[in-house]
Phi, psi and omega in degrees: 000126180246123189248343167096336183181180186242022172263182180305324179299317178301317172294320176303314177300320179297314184292321175294312179301330175300310177298321175301317180288330169293322177291327179295323179303316188258357177059033182207157181237020177276055185230158171255121175251131179234120178259141172227117185264106180264176179288329187241006184198169173235128180252130177226118187256134169255130179227144176147189190280087176273146169276112179309335178290343182268349194292309177310317182293320177304315189262358177278124184291327185282345184296140182243151186071007179238162177292118193221007173061021185294319178298316177300327188285314184293336178264008180249134173293326178212129180230130179230132169244134186204156166210138192051230182268001179262153183198149172229131191238148179224135185236125174055042174091344188251131172301121182256353178181137186230133180221132187295136190258135170224128180304135177280188189301322188273007184043064182232129185237136182231149172241122175237132187213159176236108186297145180283111180305335173294340187256316188253145179297325179216129179255021179239089179302138172303136186289308187292320181290315177307305181310321182294317185284322179294320174302319173294324178296319180293331180285330181271348173230089199292337185270349181282151166234135185235128177238129178231124185247129177263107184254009183269339187257162180293328175253116187282152183224154172203148178230142179240130185229135173204112186235084178297341169279002176068230193270011182296317184296323182292324182291318178297328180290310179302320179297313179296343175281352183285145189292322185258357185072182171253141182285336175190169183204159179223149178216143176220144178232103184219181174206159177246193177295321183257333190226157170243152191226144162230134190222118171243133176234124186247131177276102185285145178283347184206167175283124179231179179301144184304131186232089190228114175245123182226149182214156172227111195059233178266001183258138169281125186264093184292335180262018181047236192123202188302323187286330181276322181300315185287329177291312174306311183299317179306308180305310187291325181287332180286328177296321186286325175296318180289332178288338176304345178292336173249074188300342182270001180241145180259131169233152171222136184241071181285147181305322179298317184275344175293317174305322187275346189259004180226150163258123185239123176233117185216147179221138178236137180235134183151196173289111194249137174251142183245154172243126184089165190278349181279345183063034180237019178210124178273138178230086178220106183300331177301317183295316180304313175301306189295321176295325180296315174290322178296316179292319180301307185300318186291319185285316182297320173299316183292313177307316175299321179284343186226073186287335167302308181296319186297316180297327179284324182286329183289335174304336182289333183249023183274135178246341182149192184259154179290135182285346178279315186278336180299315174300318183296322182288314181306318183295318183293314181293321182290323174305315179300311181297319179297318178282346186076023185262154175305148183273149179294150175299129180286151174290123177303128179277133180302144181255143181284148177288145172292000000 
C-alpha cells in the first residue's frame, strides 16, 4: 500500500486504498463502507456479502496475497478488528490477543484504530477533505456505498455517497463549473472485450483553460496517457471529417486549442500498464486505439445531428478561404452577372460565438 506521505493527504490515501484492496479481494464493489471519525480513533465498518471461508485469511497478518491490513496495523498505535463480541487487537504493531472471528448474520466487520502520532504529522483527517475523496471514490466504483460521519464536533455531520451512473455526475459538475457553460455535450458508457469506458465530452462556448479529468481503475491519471491521447485524436479526426463539408474553407485544429475547447471526463477500467513509477500515466496502445475510435464516432455523430452548433463551433478554428476556390467562385459569380442569371448561393461564413 502506497500512501505518499505522513500528512493528512497520506492518511486519506491509506483509507481509500484500504477500500480498494478490500474490493479487489472479493472482485466486487457491492459493499457499504462506513467511516466514523472520533476524537481518539477512526472506525471503519464493512457491510456486504462476505465469504465466511475468507474471513480468517482477511484478518491474518501473515497471509500472503490477501487483504491483511499489514500497513494500517504497522502505522497504528492501537488496532482492533471485531464483529459481534469477538475481537483481535494489536498494540504497536504486535498482536496482544487473538480470538477467532465469525461474521454475524448482517455480515458486518469493523476495524477501529488509533494512528501513531510519532509517524503522522496529524492523526485527525479533515472531515470535508476526506468526504471529497470518498465522493470521488464512490463515482469511480458505482456499486460502492460510502457513509462518512463526523463524531468529533458538538453538531454531528455525515455524508452519504452512491453513484450508480459512475462519473456521469462528475462530468455534469465540470460542465456547470465553466464560466460560459457548454453549448452541448455527449456522454457514453460502454465496454469492449477487455475494457470498460465512461466518456463525457462537452463543447465549450469559448477557449478556456484545459479541463481534463481522467481515471484508470481507481487512480486519477494526472499525467494523462493513452486514454486521453486516443480521445483527443478521435476528436480531431471527427472535426476534420466534418469540416471537409466546406472544401473552400480552411480550418486548423491544433492540439493546444482542442484541449481548451472541450471539457473531457473519462474513466477506463481493466488491465492497466503504467509509464513511470508514479502510476499516473497510462501506457496501453489498445486503449489508445479504442478511445480514439469511440471519441471519433461520438463527436462526428453529434456534429451531424446538430449542424447549427457544429458550424458555430468550427468557426473558432476558421482561418480563411482557400486560395484555389476563391478565384473560381468569383469567376462563377461574374459569369452569372454577365449572363443575367441568378447568383449561386454563397458559402456561409462561420459566425463567432457571443
